[in-house]
C-alpha positions in Angstrom: 96.7 102.0 122.4 95.0 100.1 119.7 93.4 96.8 120.4 93.1 93.8 118.1 89.4 94.8 117.5 90.4 98.3 116.5 92.9 96.9 114.0 90.4 94.5 112.5 88.0 97.4 112.0 90.6 99.2 110.0 90.7 96.4 107.4 89.4 97.5 104.1 86.6 95.5 102.5 88.7 94.8 99.3 91.3 92.9 101.4 90.7 89.2 100.8 92.8 86.8 102.8 90.5 83.8 102.2 93.2 82.1 100.0 96.0 83.0 102.4 98.3 80.4 103.8 99.2 80.7 107.4 102.9 80.2 108.0 103.8 80.0 104.3 107.3 81.5 104.8 107.8 80.4 108.4 110.3 77.6 107.7 112.4 79.8 105.4 112.4 82.6 108.0 113.5 80.2 110.7 116.4 79.0 108.4 117.6 82.6 108.0 116.6 82.6 104.3 115.8 86.0 102.8 112.2 86.2 101.9 111.7 88.9 99.3 108.4 90.2 98.1 108.3 91.5 94.5 106.2 94.3 93.3 103.4 93.1 91.0 104.9 94.4 87.8 108.2 92.6 88.5 106.5 89.4 89.6 104.7 89.3 86.2 108.1 89.0 84.5 110.0 86.9 87.0 107.8 83.8 87.8 110.3 82.0 90.0 113.1 82.4 92.4 115.4 80.9 89.8 114.4 83.6 87.3 115.1 86.4 89.7 118.4 84.9 90.8 119.5 84.4 87.2 118.7 88.1 86.3 120.5 89.4 89.4 123.6 87.3 88.7 123.7 88.7 85.2 123.4 92.2 86.6 126.2 91.4 89.0 128.4 90.2 86.2 127.7 93.3 84.2 128.6 95.5 87.2 131.8 93.6 87.8 132.8 94.0 84.1 132.1 97.8 84.3 134.3 98.1 87.4 137.1 96.2 85.8 136.9 98.3 82.6 136.9 101.6 84.5 
């Protein structure tokens, strides 16, 4: 069984959590809100939750139109 010390020793030197915020998503998690983490390339395009939601709603509308036209 691994101990906390063993896990700490596995951390790579390039990991930098010095700017991390403890509990950043805790409130949303407690409220049953979905917390989604975007890949870096997607996050470069979609800078906010609103932008992601807008794009997904457009995709949903397109999918519904395709289903209705089938």
